[in-house]
Structure formats: structure tokens, C-alpha cells
C-alpha positions as a LaTeX table, in Angstrom:
\begin{tabular}{lrrr}
\hline
Residue & $x$ (\AA) & $y$ (\AA) & $z$ (\AA) \\
\hline
Unk1 & $-0.51$ & $-15.50$ & $-14.81$ \\
Unk2 & 2.67 & $-13.78$ & $-15.94$ \\
Unk3 & 6.12 & $-15.19$ & $-15.21$ \\
Unk4 & 7.66 & $-11.72$ & $-15.21$ \\
Unk5 & 9.02 & $-10.64$ & $-11.83$ \\
Unk6 & 7.09 & $-8.00$ & $-9.93$ \\
Unk7 & 9.04 & $-4.73$ & $-9.82$ \\
Unk8 & 8.08 & $-2.38$ & $-7.03$ \\
Unk9 & 8.73 & 1.34 & $-7.44$ \\
Unk10 & 8.79 & 3.90 & $-4.63$ \\
Unk11 & 5.82 & 6.24 & $-4.91$ \\
Unk12 & 5.49 & 9.36 & $-2.81$ \\
Unk13 & 2.49 & 9.19 & $-0.47$ \\
Unk14 & 1.67 & 12.78 & $-1.47$ \\
Unk15 & 0.96 & 11.45 & $-4.99$ \\
Unk16 & $-1.56$ & 8.85 & $-3.75$ \\
Unk17 & $-5.21$ & 9.50 & $-2.92$ \\
Unk18 & $-6.10$ & 10.03 & 0.75 \\
Unk19 & $-7.57$ & 7.16 & 2.76 \\
Unk20 & $-10.22$ & 7.82 & 5.41 \\
Unk21 & $-9.36$ & 5.66 & 8.42 \\
Unk22 & $-13.02$ & 5.55 & 9.46 \\
Unk23 & $-13.79$ & 3.54 & 6.32 \\
Unk24 & $-11.17$ & 0.86 & 7.02 \\
Unk25 & $-11.55$ & $-2.49$ & 8.77 \\
Unk26 & $-10.01$ & $-2.08$ & 12.25 \\
Unk27 & $-9.26$ & $-5.81$ & 12.49 \\
Unk28 & $-7.28$ & $-5.65$ & 9.27 \\
Unk29 & $-5.32$ & $-2.63$ & 10.53 \\
Unk30 & $-4.56$ & $-4.51$ & 13.76 \\
Unk31 & $-3.41$ & $-7.57$ & 11.80 \\
Unk32 & $-1.07$ & $-5.42$ & 9.71 \\
Unk33 & 0.48 & $-3.90$ & 12.82 \\
Unk34 & 0.55 & $-6.98$ & 15.04 \\
Unk35 & 0.48 & $-9.94$ & 12.66 \\
Unk36 & 3.00 & $-12.69$ & 12.12 \\
Unk37 & 4.80 & $-10.73$ & 9.38 \\
Unk38 & 6.13 & $-7.29$ & 10.23 \\
Unk39 & 4.43 & $-4.25$ & 8.73 \\
Unk40 & 7.61 & $-3.58$ & 6.76 \\
Unk41 & 7.49 & $-7.08$ & 5.22 \\
Unk42 & 3.82 & $-6.64$ & 4.31 \\
Unk43 & 4.48 & $-3.20$ & 2.86 \\
Unk44 & 7.24 & $-4.58$ & 0.61 \\
Unk45 & 5.40 & $-7.74$ & $-0.45$ \\
Unk46 & 5.89 & $-8.64$ & $-4.11$ \\
Unk47 & 3.33 & $-11.43$ & $-3.72$ \\
Unk48 & 0.60 & $-8.95$ & $-2.67$ \\
Unk49 & 1.89 & $-5.54$ & $-3.77$ \\
Unk50 & 0.20 & $-2.21$ & $-3.33$ \\
Unk51 & $-1.37$ & $-1.50$ & $-6.73$ \\
Unk52 & $-2.09$ & 1.98 & $-8.04$ \\
Unk53 & $-3.97$ & 3.39 & $-11.02$ \\
Unk54 & $-1.52$ & 5.48 & $-13.05$ \\
Unk55 & $-4.38$ & 7.04 & $-15.05$ \\
Unk56 & $-5.35$ & 9.39 & $-12.23$ \\
Unk57 & $-3.48$ & 11.91 & $-10.13$ \\
Unk58 & $-3.43$ & 11.59 & $-7.23$ \\
Unk59 & $-3.01$ & 7.91 & $-8.02$ \\
Unk60 & $-6.09$ & 5.84 & $-7.24$ \\
Unk61 & $-5.61$ & 2.85 & $-4.98$ \\
Unk62 & $-6.50$ & $-0.50$ & $-6.51$ \\
Unk63 & $-5.05$ & $-2.62$ & $-3.69$ \\
Unk64 & $-3.41$ & $-1.69$ & $-0.40$ \\
Unk65 & $-5.63$ & 0.98 & 1.22 \\
Unk66 & $-4.89$ & $-0.28$ & 4.74 \\
Unk67 & $-1.11$ & $-0.37$ & 4.17 \\
Unk68 & $-1.13$ & 3.11 & 2.65 \\
Unk69 & $-3.15$ & 4.46 & 5.57 \\
Unk70 & $-0.77$ & 2.91 & 8.13 \\
Unk71 & 2.31 & 4.09 & 6.22 \\
Unk72 & 1.02 & 7.67 & 6.46 \\
Unk73 & 0.22 & 7.20 & 10.17 \\
Unk74 & 3.75 & 5.88 & 10.79 \\
Unk75 & 5.37 & 8.83 & 9.00 \\
Unk76 & 6.55 & 7.15 & 5.81 \\
Unk77 & 7.08 & 9.48 & 2.86 \\
Unk78 & 6.75 & 6.82 & 0.16 \\
Unk79 & 5.60 & 3.23 & $-0.37$ \\
Unk80 & 6.65 & 0.51 & $-2.79$ \\
Unk81 & 3.94 & $-0.16$ & $-5.37$ \\
Unk82 & 3.11 & $-1.40$ & $-8.84$ \\
Unk83 & 1.02 & 0.42 & $-11.43$ \\
Unk84 & $-1.89$ & $-1.39$ & $-13.04$ \\
\hline
\end{tabular}
């Protein structure tokens, strides 16, 4: 495990692959919206960041499909992420 700090960069949602809501776990979506931590805190998590594949365009999602889907639903234009 690396000791380097995680640096999140804002990535436009238009540059990230689409997520089909029908393929997502509804319980996980509910937990993101109504859980102990706010959606904003979960979206900006450096412990569990959204991870994207920089080798494809639109960027492929490695981790964070549910958060990306909800960010689009809530009208966000970008999300903080790391590239793997």
C-alpha cells in the first residue's frame, strides 16, 4: 500500500461512460442517498475514491458506478476521481 496521499481531480461527467440505473443495486443507491454519511461526503471520499480508466474515452469506471449515476441524477456536472 502506498503512503502517497490520494489526489482527487474533478472530471466532467460528460467524459465518463454512461451508467444504466437498471443494472445498479437499489439498496446501494438508497444507502448512498440516506446513509450515515452524506452523499457529498461519499462522493469526495479519498478513502474510497471514484476510480476511472484513463486509457479509454469516455473514461471507463473502475469503482464508483453508483456514485456517478447519482451525481448525474442530482445534476452534478463533474465528480472528484482518481485515474488508475
